[in-house]
C-alpha angles and dihedrals in degrees: 000000000000088000091050092049090046089049090058089053091048091048091051089049093051092047089050092052093047093044091048090051092048090046090057088054090057101256107158095208092052092076092059093048092045092051091049093047092046093052090045089055091050092048092048093049093046093051091043088056092047094049095043092048089063093063108021145355110283109248087351091284117147093237114165118255095020130119085037098169098048095044098041099034094121093047090050090050092052091046090050091050091049090047093052092045094050100040105028105026100042116123094239093051093047094048093048093048093049093047093051092045093062089205098176094053093046091046090049092053090049094049093047089068111095094222093050093048090050091049093052091046090051092050091048090050090051090050092049092050091049094048094046094048093048094054114088114232095226092052093050092047090051090051091048091051092048097041100038110023096038091043091053091048091051092058121071114238099201105073098041092043090048092052092050093047091045091056091046093050092045091054092047091236090137095064093089089056090049089050090052092050092048091049092050091046092053092046091051093050091046093052098042107063090131091053091055090048092050093049092050092048091050092049096043120097116266091242093055113109116247095235089054091052090051091051091049091046092051090049093049091046091051092050093047091047091049091049092049091049092050092050090048097049103034114072089190096051116140091236091058091049090049089053090050091050091048093050093048091049090047091053090049092049091051088061103037113014111090094206094051091045091050090049090052090052090050091052089047091055092047092049095050093046093050111117093233091055091048090050090050092054092046093050096042094084093047091053094045091047093053091047092050094047093047092048092046093049096049114073090199095050118126091243095055093042091053093047092048093048090045092054093050091047090051090049093053091048092050089053098042104034115068091187092058090045090053092047095050092044088051091052092049093045093048094047093047094046090049091053093045094046096047101034103032092112092050091050094049091043086064088065097044095044092049093050091047090055092054119100109250097227094042091049092051091049093050093048091047091052090052100046103012094094091061091043091057088062086064088062091047092047090046090055094048097040091045091052092050092047092049091049091050093048093048092047093050090047093052093047102045109020 
């Protein structure tokens, strides 16, 4: 395009020379052609200077207000950043754009498509696999121990456990457990006559006759069996009421008795320090990791099916429920406006800093390559318009002056 624009200048120059030569020979038309060519040359040279001055110094001369882009690159970058911040990152512009975009409704329609929901689920599964595989097992286990075990140790067990048990005992939900214990106690007494006989024989004096020990053991066994049967069959038995009173008092002591509370804390410490509990914490991540990886790998796994169905359900709700649309759009609008309002300067600084890091000459060259083709038309138009203007001026001069 530079060659084309230069060709117009060269053509005007040649026409000027020929017209000037013909004008000297007395040709009447030559004056008009010469004036047009002369003005075209002036227009071409003026526009060449204007276009060239944007990117470099014409002919290398230090003429003021030339090489504008290389010398004022940083100022242009700051102006561009301010322009973007004022016209594209203003709160009003962002709010208006988001409202007209109807993001939640469009997102809902997109998610409601089965293929799209499957695609999102697949991408989420890939992200989960990547995150799980990147994490080191020992680091996760250390975090679990710190976040779970230490957190549990930091909280007293007594009062909350007492409140839970108190509610359970007040509702009578423990009666089925008491029934089970009574049933098992009766069954044990019924099936262990020999054990009772052996205990009585071991506790009896050495001089006591064996038959007497047997009679005493049978009597004790009968009484114990009768007592166990009564406790089992009578919901209002005194033993059951005594158990209820003991449990209620125990729940109260867990909340208010310092000794009982201290004992509960001691048991808590012993439980958490037990090797089996430590092994459980250590293996929890390994188990969870395997489950996550297996579920993420299998497209038909329950986890992926639920995620996929959940995404489609969310999509349908976003399409069908205006209230949810409004709520989601409000969240997006609020979050975006917050970022724009608080980080506008940081965002525009990205533009200014990037422009400042550019090499001045390289920047000028790149910009010229992008827009220079159109700028060369200015030179061409300057040549043509200048020629027409020169012809008009010469014609008017000849007619009226």
